[in-house]
C-alpha positions as CSV (number, residue, x, y, z in Angstrom):
1,M,26.7,0.1,-11.6
2,D,24.1,2.5,-12.8
3,K,20.7,2.7,-11.2
4,Q,18.2,0.6,-13.2
5,T,15.0,2.4,-14.1
6,L,11.7,0.7,-15.0
7,A,10.3,0.8,-18.3
8,A,7.0,2.9,-18.8
9,H,4.8,0.0,-18.9
10,E,6.3,-1.4,-15.8
11,S,5.9,1.8,-14.0
12,V,2.2,1.9,-15.0
13,D,1.7,-1.6,-13.8
14,L,3.4,-0.8,-10.5
15,H,1.3,2.3,-10.0
16,E,-1.8,0.1,-10.5
17,I,-0.5,-2.4,-7.9
18,V,0.3,0.5,-5.4
19,N,-3.2,1.8,-5.9
20,F,-4.8,-1.6,-5.4
21,K,-2.8,-2.3,-2.3
22,T,-3.7,1.1,-0.8
23,L,-7.5,0.4,-1.4
24,C,-7.1,-3.1,0.2
25,I,-5.6,-1.5,3.2
26,A,-8.4,1.0,3.5
27,K,-11.1,-1.7,3.1
28,S,-9.4,-3.9,5.7
29,K,-9.2,-1.1,8.1
30,L,-12.9,-0.1,7.5
31,M,-14.1,-3.8,7.8
32,Q,-12.4,-4.2,11.1
33,G,-15.0,-2.0,12.7
34,L,-17.8,-4.4,11.4
35,V,-16.1,-7.7,12.7
36,F,-17.1,-9.0,16.0
37,D,-14.9,-12.1,16.0
38,Q,-11.7,-11.2,17.8
39,D,-9.6,-13.8,15.9
40,L,-10.7,-12.5,12.6
41,K,-10.1,-8.9,13.7
42,K,-6.5,-9.8,14.8
43,L,-6.0,-11.6,11.3
44,M,-7.3,-8.6,9.6
45,Q,-5.0,-6.2,11.5
46,K,-2.0,-8.4,10.7
47,D,-3.0,-8.2,7.1
48,V,-3.1,-4.4,7.3
49,E,0.3,-4.3,9.0
50,Q,1.9,-6.6,6.4
51,S,0.3,-4.7,3.6
52,I,1.7,-1.3,4.9
53,Q,5.1,-3.0,4.9
54,D,4.6,-4.3,1.3
55,L,3.4,-0.9,0.2
56,A,6.6,0.7,1.6
57,E,8.7,-1.7,-0.4
58,L,6.6,-1.0,-3.6
59,Q,7.1,2.7,-3.1
60,E,10.9,2.2,-3.0
61,I,10.7,0.3,-6.4
62,Y,8.4,3.1,-7.6
63,K,11.2,5.5,-7.2
64,R,13.0,3.9,-10.2
65,S,10.2,4.8,-12.6
66,P,11.2,7.2,-15.3
67,F,8.4,9.6,-14.2
68,E,8.2,9.7,-10.5
69,A,5.3,11.1,-8.6
70,P,6.0,12.4,-5.1
71,V,4.7,10.3,-2.3
72,P,3.1,12.5,0.4
73,E,4.7,12.4,3.8
74,S,1.3,12.9,5.5
75,R,-1.4,10.3,5.5
76,P,-5.1,10.7,6.1
77,T,-6.4,10.2,9.6
78,P,-8.0,6.8,9.9
79,I,-11.8,6.8,10.5
80,I,-11.6,4.1,13.0
81,N,-8.8,2.8,15.4
């Protein structure tokens, strides 16, 4: 079976989702430094970890777009731990 590709509008939509998910991860990581409740901090960390997995899956789908942009191997260093 041939490898299915995404239509142009699907690729653009997926690109927007990937960007949104990336911003959500960055915001959650940043907000963890401002949260004092440990239960909330753990929940936020779990959300970040799940979002990273989701983003990896979305990037695999993104490879089926007719105009693929390379995904860099290096990632920015987090501001906070």
